[in-house]
C-alpha beads as a LAMMPS data file, in Angstrom:
LAMMPS data file: protein, C-alpha beads

329 atoms
328 bonds

1 atom types
1 bond types

-500.0 500.0 xlo xhi
-500.0 500.0 ylo yhi
-500.0 500.0 zlo zhi

Masses

1 110.0

Atoms # bond

1 1 1 -213.791 -158.932 -418.208
2 1 1 -213.844 -157.997 -421.561
3 1 1 -211.885 -159.002 -425.045
4 1 1 -209.332 -155.762 -424.351
5 1 1 -208.096 -156.539 -420.838
6 1 1 -208.713 -160.468 -421.652
7 1 1 -205.531 -160.174 -424.064
8 1 1 -203.784 -157.631 -422.321
9 1 1 -203.098 -159.850 -419.436
10 1 1 -200.049 -161.835 -419.514
11 1 1 -201.962 -165.296 -420.352
12 1 1 -204.029 -163.256 -423.267
13 1 1 -200.853 -162.016 -424.501
14 1 1 -199.244 -165.589 -424.274
15 1 1 -201.659 -166.975 -426.387
16 1 1 -202.358 -164.584 -428.749
17 1 1 -198.380 -164.370 -429.384
18 1 1 -197.602 -167.774 -429.405
19 1 1 -200.387 -168.818 -431.634
20 1 1 -198.815 -165.706 -433.893
21 1 1 -195.452 -167.024 -433.468
22 1 1 -196.461 -170.616 -434.661
23 1 1 -198.225 -169.284 -437.874
24 1 1 -195.288 -167.209 -439.000
25 1 1 -192.926 -170.003 -438.133
26 1 1 -195.420 -172.543 -440.383
27 1 1 -195.346 -170.238 -443.257
28 1 1 -191.284 -169.384 -442.316
29 1 1 -190.610 -173.469 -442.561
30 1 1 -193.134 -174.198 -445.154
31 1 1 -190.807 -171.620 -447.790
32 1 1 -187.588 -172.806 -446.500
33 1 1 -188.717 -176.237 -447.236
34 1 1 -189.730 -175.295 -450.801
35 1 1 -187.079 -172.896 -451.573
36 1 1 -184.151 -175.110 -450.855
37 1 1 -185.889 -178.289 -452.016
38 1 1 -185.702 -180.378 -449.160
39 1 1 -186.624 -183.963 -449.525
40 1 1 -185.445 -185.870 -447.211
41 1 1 -187.779 -186.824 -444.341
42 1 1 -185.586 -186.431 -441.387
43 1 1 -184.454 -182.732 -442.481
44 1 1 -187.751 -181.949 -442.705
45 1 1 -188.787 -182.976 -439.551
46 1 1 -186.359 -181.425 -437.847
47 1 1 -187.485 -178.155 -439.825
48 1 1 -191.294 -178.949 -438.549
49 1 1 -189.698 -179.197 -434.787
50 1 1 -189.030 -175.434 -434.662
51 1 1 -193.017 -174.736 -435.146
52 1 1 -193.709 -176.757 -432.171
53 1 1 -190.803 -175.640 -430.209
54 1 1 -190.195 -172.100 -430.888
55 1 1 -193.934 -170.784 -429.924
56 1 1 -194.215 -172.390 -426.294
57 1 1 -190.786 -170.347 -425.256
58 1 1 -191.197 -167.255 -427.918
59 1 1 -192.863 -164.950 -425.271
60 1 1 -191.064 -165.575 -421.884
61 1 1 -187.961 -164.732 -424.266
62 1 1 -188.911 -162.194 -426.338
63 1 1 -190.131 -160.621 -422.505
64 1 1 -187.033 -161.590 -420.895
65 1 1 -184.975 -159.280 -423.582
66 1 1 -187.302 -156.158 -424.084
67 1 1 -190.098 -156.045 -421.012
68 1 1 -191.289 -153.182 -422.770
69 1 1 -192.454 -155.375 -425.710
70 1 1 -196.140 -154.621 -424.685
71 1 1 -195.916 -150.729 -424.819
72 1 1 -198.245 -148.573 -427.461
73 1 1 -194.729 -146.797 -428.083
74 1 1 -193.345 -150.962 -429.423
75 1 1 -196.724 -151.935 -430.532
76 1 1 -196.993 -148.948 -432.983
77 1 1 -193.889 -149.707 -434.787
78 1 1 -194.687 -153.527 -434.613
79 1 1 -195.471 -155.725 -437.878
80 1 1 -198.282 -157.320 -436.207
81 1 1 -200.381 -155.721 -433.269
82 1 1 -202.807 -158.832 -431.968
83 1 1 -204.495 -156.511 -430.128
84 1 1 -205.952 -154.742 -432.720
85 1 1 -207.102 -157.057 -434.771
86 1 1 -208.719 -158.920 -431.134
87 1 1 -210.746 -155.771 -430.678
88 1 1 -211.878 -155.248 -434.645
89 1 1 -215.699 -155.831 -434.917
90 1 1 -216.867 -157.996 -437.463
91 1 1 -219.721 -157.997 -436.891
92 1 1 -222.270 -155.675 -434.395
93 1 1 -221.947 -157.054 -431.500
94 1 1 -219.208 -159.863 -432.423
95 1 1 -215.021 -158.944 -432.154
96 1 1 -212.675 -161.309 -433.333
97 1 1 -211.337 -161.610 -430.340
98 1 1 -214.343 -163.667 -429.529
99 1 1 -214.027 -165.778 -432.573
100 1 1 -210.302 -166.375 -431.718
101 1 1 -211.596 -167.618 -428.109
102 1 1 -214.031 -169.891 -430.348
103 1 1 -211.354 -171.181 -432.196
104 1 1 -209.170 -172.019 -429.332
105 1 1 -212.107 -173.499 -427.405
106 1 1 -212.490 -175.980 -430.754
107 1 1 -209.160 -176.848 -430.874
108 1 1 -208.641 -177.260 -427.000
109 1 1 -211.145 -179.869 -427.053
110 1 1 -210.428 -181.720 -430.787
111 1 1 -206.745 -181.973 -428.161
112 1 1 -208.657 -183.966 -425.417
113 1 1 -210.614 -185.872 -427.310
114 1 1 -208.220 -187.087 -430.332
115 1 1 -204.851 -186.305 -427.949
116 1 1 -205.068 -186.640 -424.864
117 1 1 -207.732 -188.998 -423.685
118 1 1 -206.728 -191.644 -425.948
119 1 1 -202.986 -191.313 -424.755
120 1 1 -203.829 -191.063 -421.537
121 1 1 -206.532 -194.499 -421.888
122 1 1 -203.941 -196.296 -424.079
123 1 1 -201.518 -195.853 -421.051
124 1 1 -203.888 -197.033 -418.461
125 1 1 -205.130 -199.838 -420.272
126 1 1 -201.222 -201.164 -421.252
127 1 1 -200.751 -201.395 -417.550
128 1 1 -203.695 -203.471 -417.264
129 1 1 -202.849 -205.684 -419.800
130 1 1 -200.608 -208.252 -420.070
131 1 1 -199.278 -208.912 -423.642
132 1 1 -199.655 -212.553 -424.302
133 1 1 -197.737 -213.861 -427.021
134 1 1 -195.186 -217.016 -427.876
135 1 1 -191.662 -217.223 -429.044
136 1 1 -191.575 -218.436 -432.249
137 1 1 -188.985 -221.383 -433.175
138 1 1 -185.713 -220.968 -434.720
139 1 1 -186.705 -222.318 -438.059
140 1 1 -190.074 -219.724 -438.569
141 1 1 -190.183 -217.341 -441.072
142 1 1 -189.932 -214.047 -438.635
143 1 1 -186.619 -215.264 -436.910
144 1 1 -185.126 -215.831 -440.644
145 1 1 -186.686 -212.642 -441.154
146 1 1 -184.788 -210.865 -438.633
147 1 1 -181.797 -212.714 -438.459
148 1 1 -181.318 -211.443 -442.301
149 1 1 -181.246 -208.075 -440.697
150 1 1 -178.802 -205.720 -439.275
151 1 1 -178.415 -204.645 -435.731
152 1 1 -179.483 -205.844 -432.613
153 1 1 -182.541 -207.815 -432.681
154 1 1 -185.287 -207.129 -430.285
155 1 1 -187.513 -210.352 -428.251
156 1 1 -189.753 -211.522 -431.038
157 1 1 -193.074 -212.611 -429.849
158 1 1 -196.503 -214.654 -432.227
159 1 1 -200.147 -213.414 -430.876
160 1 1 -202.691 -215.889 -432.585
161 1 1 -204.686 -214.223 -434.011
162 1 1 -206.048 -214.204 -437.579
163 1 1 -205.635 -209.891 -438.198
164 1 1 -202.586 -208.537 -439.593
165 1 1 -200.709 -206.760 -436.539
166 1 1 -197.702 -206.026 -435.825
167 1 1 -196.065 -203.713 -433.302
168 1 1 -193.287 -202.983 -431.095
169 1 1 -192.969 -202.173 -427.538
170 1 1 -190.339 -199.953 -426.491
171 1 1 -187.760 -199.022 -423.328
172 1 1 -184.954 -200.985 -421.982
173 1 1 -186.162 -204.111 -423.410
174 1 1 -187.921 -203.729 -426.306
175 1 1 -190.394 -206.254 -428.058
176 1 1 -191.744 -207.189 -431.291
177 1 1 -195.150 -208.588 -431.599
178 1 1 -196.811 -210.016 -434.732
179 1 1 -200.047 -211.796 -435.174
180 1 1 -199.944 -215.212 -436.889
181 1 1 -202.396 -213.377 -439.283
182 1 1 -199.164 -211.146 -440.803
183 1 1 -196.924 -214.464 -441.044
184 1 1 -199.518 -216.020 -443.130
185 1 1 -200.614 -213.065 -445.083
186 1 1 -197.101 -211.864 -445.763
187 1 1 -194.297 -213.272 -447.536
188 1 1 -191.218 -213.419 -446.748
189 1 1 -189.893 -210.060 -448.634
190 1 1 -192.783 -208.382 -447.238
191 1 1 -192.645 -209.745 -443.746
192 1 1 -188.118 -209.060 -443.505
193 1 1 -189.840 -205.090 -444.615
194 1 1 -192.115 -205.073 -442.053
195 1 1 -189.847 -205.909 -439.013
196 1 1 -187.252 -203.322 -440.308
197 1 1 -189.826 -201.335 -440.693
198 1 1 -190.576 -201.457 -436.520
199 1 1 -187.087 -201.716 -435.637
200 1 1 -186.422 -198.575 -437.475
201 1 1 -189.093 -197.172 -434.611
202 1 1 -187.450 -199.194 -431.573
203 1 1 -183.302 -197.346 -432.758
204 1 1 -185.636 -193.769 -433.009
205 1 1 -187.073 -194.269 -429.950
206 1 1 -183.852 -194.173 -428.055
207 1 1 -184.289 -190.495 -428.971
208 1 1 -187.730 -189.467 -427.718
209 1 1 -187.908 -186.486 -430.490
210 1 1 -191.360 -187.356 -430.624
211 1 1 -192.142 -187.458 -426.504
212 1 1 -190.479 -184.563 -425.799
213 1 1 -192.664 -182.811 -429.127
214 1 1 -195.522 -184.022 -427.609
215 1 1 -195.290 -182.734 -424.226
216 1 1 -194.842 -179.220 -425.862
217 1 1 -197.675 -179.923 -427.923
218 1 1 -199.229 -180.459 -424.587
219 1 1 -198.636 -176.723 -423.769
220 1 1 -199.678 -175.735 -426.411
221 1 1 -203.476 -177.542 -426.493
222 1 1 -205.297 -174.493 -427.665
223 1 1 -202.977 -174.082 -430.739
224 1 1 -204.277 -175.476 -433.895
225 1 1 -201.401 -174.742 -435.483
226 1 1 -199.482 -176.378 -433.518
227 1 1 -202.302 -179.462 -433.662
228 1 1 -201.777 -179.718 -437.336
229 1 1 -197.626 -179.576 -437.342
230 1 1 -197.641 -182.262 -434.685
231 1 1 -199.239 -184.407 -436.658
232 1 1 -197.074 -183.777 -439.825
233 1 1 -194.021 -184.345 -437.627
234 1 1 -195.712 -187.560 -437.158
235 1 1 -196.305 -188.749 -440.559
236 1 1 -192.988 -187.609 -441.099
237 1 1 -191.740 -190.034 -438.886
238 1 1 -193.117 -193.044 -440.594
239 1 1 -192.055 -192.168 -443.621
240 1 1 -188.393 -192.186 -441.932
241 1 1 -188.826 -195.399 -440.951
242 1 1 -189.917 -196.715 -444.066
243 1 1 -186.683 -195.211 -445.208
244 1 1 -184.412 -196.944 -442.710
245 1 1 -186.749 -200.404 -443.980
246 1 1 -185.304 -199.824 -447.123
247 1 1 -181.869 -198.804 -446.212
248 1 1 -181.911 -202.534 -443.791
249 1 1 -183.442 -204.339 -447.059
250 1 1 -183.379 -202.762 -450.225
251 1 1 -186.506 -203.434 -451.255
252 1 1 -189.102 -200.550 -451.200
253 1 1 -191.346 -202.529 -453.360
254 1 1 -191.712 -205.236 -450.708
255 1 1 -192.434 -202.393 -448.482
256 1 1 -194.693 -200.647 -449.972
257 1 1 -196.422 -204.472 -450.984
258 1 1 -196.782 -205.150 -447.135
259 1 1 -198.508 -201.675 -446.678
260 1 1 -200.875 -202.721 -449.258
261 1 1 -201.968 -205.574 -447.211
262 1 1 -202.237 -203.462 -443.870
263 1 1 -204.061 -200.930 -445.176
264 1 1 -206.312 -202.364 -448.004
265 1 1 -207.627 -199.718 -450.510
266 1 1 -211.487 -198.694 -449.998
267 1 1 -212.572 -200.932 -453.326
268 1 1 -210.677 -203.947 -451.330
269 1 1 -212.789 -203.235 -448.435
270 1 1 -216.043 -202.932 -450.395
271 1 1 -216.714 -206.581 -449.754
272 1 1 -216.316 -206.709 -445.997
273 1 1 -218.922 -206.270 -443.299
274 1 1 -219.478 -203.271 -441.817
275 1 1 -217.710 -204.576 -438.380
276 1 1 -214.404 -205.447 -440.157
277 1 1 -213.648 -201.631 -441.361
278 1 1 -212.064 -199.001 -439.548
279 1 1 -214.615 -197.322 -436.406
280 1 1 -212.786 -193.873 -436.840
281 1 1 -214.541 -190.822 -438.423
282 1 1 -214.578 -191.436 -442.011
283 1 1 -212.931 -188.098 -442.544
284 1 1 -210.157 -188.994 -440.557
285 1 1 -210.057 -192.385 -442.311
286 1 1 -209.917 -190.844 -445.672
287 1 1 -207.027 -188.429 -444.388
288 1 1 -205.185 -191.390 -443.192
289 1 1 -206.272 -193.861 -446.214
290 1 1 -204.509 -190.461 -448.018
291 1 1 -201.425 -190.761 -446.345
292 1 1 -200.762 -194.402 -446.680
293 1 1 -201.363 -193.969 -450.910
294 1 1 -198.900 -191.300 -450.486
295 1 1 -195.956 -193.617 -448.542
296 1 1 -196.999 -196.737 -451.097
297 1 1 -196.607 -194.443 -453.971
298 1 1 -193.221 -193.039 -452.816
299 1 1 -191.567 -196.283 -452.982
300 1 1 -193.634 -197.520 -455.544
301 1 1 -191.672 -194.679 -457.231
302 1 1 -188.359 -195.010 -454.890
303 1 1 -185.160 -193.666 -455.392
304 1 1 -182.132 -192.601 -452.585
305 1 1 -182.203 -189.569 -451.042
306 1 1 -178.963 -187.477 -451.735
307 1 1 -177.297 -185.705 -448.904
308 1 1 -178.474 -183.084 -448.351
309 1 1 -176.800 -179.551 -446.713
310 1 1 -179.309 -178.581 -443.847
311 1 1 -177.317 -176.759 -441.148
312 1 1 -177.054 -173.481 -443.246
313 1 1 -180.944 -173.357 -444.283
314 1 1 -181.652 -174.691 -440.814
315 1 1 -179.605 -171.511 -439.031
316 1 1 -180.651 -169.080 -441.678
317 1 1 -184.596 -170.154 -441.453
318 1 1 -184.417 -170.513 -437.153
319 1 1 -182.477 -166.903 -437.451
320 1 1 -185.490 -165.499 -439.505
321 1 1 -187.910 -167.003 -437.460
322 1 1 -186.502 -165.718 -434.423
323 1 1 -186.108 -161.926 -435.468
324 1 1 -189.449 -161.428 -437.635
325 1 1 -191.358 -163.088 -435.041
326 1 1 -189.677 -160.322 -432.425
327 1 1 -192.098 -158.136 -434.029
328 1 1 -195.293 -159.578 -433.582
329 1 1 -197.189 -158.887 -430.398

Bonds

1 1 1 2
2 1 2 3
3 1 3 4
4 1 4 5
5 1 5 6
6 1 6 7
7 1 7 8
8 1 8 9
9 1 9 10
10 1 10 11
11 1 11 12
12 1 12 13
13 1 13 14
14 1 14 15
15 1 15 16
16 1 16 17
17 1 17 18
18 1 18 19
19 1 19 20
20 1 20 21
21 1 21 22
22 1 22 23
23 1 23 24
24 1 24 25
25 1 25 26
26 1 26 27
27 1 27 28
28 1 28 29
29 1 29 30
30 1 30 31
31 1 31 32
32 1 32 33
33 1 33 34
34 1 34 35
35 1 35 36
36 1 36 37
37 1 37 38
38 1 38 39
39 1 39 40
40 1 40 41
41 1 41 42
42 1 42 43
43 1 43 44
44 1 44 45
45 1 45 46
46 1 46 47
47 1 47 48
48 1 48 49
49 1 49 50
50 1 50 51
51 1 51 52
52 1 52 53
53 1 53 54
54 1 54 55
55 1 55 56
56 1 56 57
57 1 57 58
58 1 58 59
59 1 59 60
60 1 60 61
61 1 61 62
62 1 62 63
63 1 63 64
64 1 64 65
65 1 65 66
66 1 66 67
67 1 67 68
68 1 68 69
69 1 69 70
70 1 70 71
71 1 71 72
72 1 72 73
73 1 73 74
74 1 74 75
75 1 75 76
76 1 76 77
77 1 77 78
78 1 78 79
79 1 79 80
80 1 80 81
81 1 81 82
82 1 82 83
83 1 83 84
84 1 84 85
85 1 85 86
86 1 86 87
87 1 87 88
88 1 88 89
89 1 89 90
90 1 90 91
91 1 91 92
92 1 92 93
93 1 93 94
94 1 94 95
95 1 95 96
96 1 96 97
97 1 97 98
98 1 98 99
99 1 99 100
100 1 100 101
101 1 101 102
102 1 102 103
103 1 103 104
104 1 104 105
105 1 105 106
106 1 106 107
107 1 107 108
108 1 108 109
109 1 109 110
110 1 110 111
111 1 111 112
112 1 112 113
113 1 113 114
114 1 114 115
115 1 115 116
116 1 116 117
117 1 117 118
118 1 118 119
119 1 119 120
120 1 120 121
121 1 121 122
122 1 122 123
123 1 123 124
124 1 124 125
125 1 125 126
126 1 126 127
127 1 127 128
128 1 128 129
129 1 129 130
130 1 130 131
131 1 131 132
132 1 132 133
133 1 133 134
134 1 134 135
135 1 135 136
136 1 136 137
137 1 137 138
138 1 138 139
139 1 139 140
140 1 140 141
141 1 141 142
142 1 142 143
143 1 143 144
144 1 144 145
145 1 145 146
146 1 146 147
147 1 147 148
148 1 148 149
149 1 149 150
150 1 150 151
151 1 151 152
152 1 152 153
153 1 153 154
154 1 154 155
155 1 155 156
156 1 156 157
157 1 157 158
158 1 158 159
159 1 159 160
160 1 160 161
161 1 161 162
162 1 162 163
163 1 163 164
164 1 164 165
165 1 165 166
166 1 166 167
167 1 167 168
168 1 168 169
169 1 169 170
170 1 170 171
171 1 171 172
172 1 172 173
173 1 173 174
174 1 174 175
175 1 175 176
176 1 176 177
177 1 177 178
178 1 178 179
179 1 179 180
180 1 180 181
181 1 181 182
182 1 182 183
183 1 183 184
184 1 184 185
185 1 185 186
186 1 186 187
187 1 187 188
188 1 188 189
189 1 189 190
190 1 190 191
191 1 191 192
192 1 192 193
193 1 193 194
194 1 194 195
195 1 195 196
196 1 196 197
197 1 197 198
198 1 198 199
199 1 199 200
200 1 200 201
201 1 201 202
202 1 202 203
203 1 203 204
204 1 204 205
205 1 205 206
206 1 206 207
207 1 207 208
208 1 208 209
209 1 209 210
210 1 210 211
211 1 211 212
212 1 212 213
213 1 213 214
214 1 214 215
215 1 215 216
216 1 216 217
217 1 217 218
218 1 218 219
219 1 219 220
220 1 220 221
221 1 221 222
222 1 222 223
223 1 223 224
224 1 224 225
225 1 225 226
226 1 226 227
227 1 227 228
228 1 228 229
229 1 229 230
230 1 230 231
231 1 231 232
232 1 232 233
233 1 233 234
234 1 234 235
235 1 235 236
236 1 236 237
237 1 237 238
238 1 238 239
239 1 239 240
240 1 240 241
241 1 241 242
242 1 242 243
243 1 243 244
244 1 244 245
245 1 245 246
246 1 246 247
247 1 247 248
248 1 248 249
249 1 249 250
250 1 250 251
251 1 251 252
252 1 252 253
253 1 253 254
254 1 254 255
255 1 255 256
256 1 256 257
257 1 257 258
258 1 258 259
259 1 259 260
260 1 260 261
261 1 261 262
262 1 262 263
263 1 263 264
264 1 264 265
265 1 265 266
266 1 266 267
267 1 267 268
268 1 268 269
269 1 269 270
270 1 270 271
271 1 271 272
272 1 272 273
273 1 273 274
274 1 274 275
275 1 275 276
276 1 276 277
277 1 277 278
278 1 278 279
279 1 279 280
280 1 280 281
281 1 281 282
282 1 282 283
283 1 283 284
284 1 284 285
285 1 285 286
286 1 286 287
287 1 287 288
288 1 288 289
289 1 289 290
290 1 290 291
291 1 291 292
292 1 292 293
293 1 293 294
294 1 294 295
295 1 295 296
296 1 296 297
297 1 297 298
298 1 298 299
299 1 299 300
300 1 300 301
301 1 301 302
302 1 302 303
303 1 303 304
304 1 304 305
305 1 305 306
306 1 306 307
307 1 307 308
308 1 308 309
309 1 309 310
310 1 310 311
311 1 311 312
312 1 312 313
313 1 313 314
314 1 314 315
315 1 315 316
316 1 316 317
317 1 317 318
318 1 318 319
319 1 319 320
320 1 320 321
321 1 321 322
322 1 322 323
323 1 323 324
324 1 324 325
325 1 325 326
326 1 326 327
327 1 327 328
328 1 328 329
């Protein structure tokens, strides 16, 4: 099968157009966020969800509206015709379509190695491994910090470990797990903000936005734009939980200090043995460190977000996305 026939098949049309639609949607969403000066991470996250959701549905939706979108007459009047670019010869014997296939293959490999396989492995190991922890006494710093926070309280378990560990399990019976090392390393205010951040994850998990976004991301496993935007959505989720923690505690400085202790700067890690350092790829570690530093700086200069009108900007942006992408085939 040659490049032309491949991209004129329904799978080829879906892949090419969903990629183009995700790219256009990302440009429109980023422009909308800048134009309306959207600072609220929860609102930004809603806008970015368009980039993950819309390309999954756009091709079948447009074909339902107009089955002749793939015809020559429609393509001649389109804003962008992917088939022309796929057949463009960039180098002798090398068409743009071949490079596009290479990009799709690389993205698929990244998705499998960095997202799908780790998620499956984590799910399988979680089923095999029984979480072991002890309930702290009522007068422990953990219980005091938890009691000072409003809202429903999950069960709390202490893990005997010197490393700084804190996480929650979600579902019908959520639970909070902390290591003894975390309790010893954090002062009372820092411990309270760390717990508040995890409580925010439990509360937001009741509306499984990230789960739905990830499932749609799976359907777009070949799409580099979807891969990047899903990660930005996850990053926004952490910032949202930071804001919830600050609302519960009124102490952004303590939360910044907590992040510093959980994620020490590289110069603070210099004296640590290699085994104690993060074993991820160095570039990924560097990117993660930048994200943590941005969260810390934001908390150190924290100012409460004013309520922003999101409905009209969102409707206008979504309308522009639907209308413009209709003429991209």
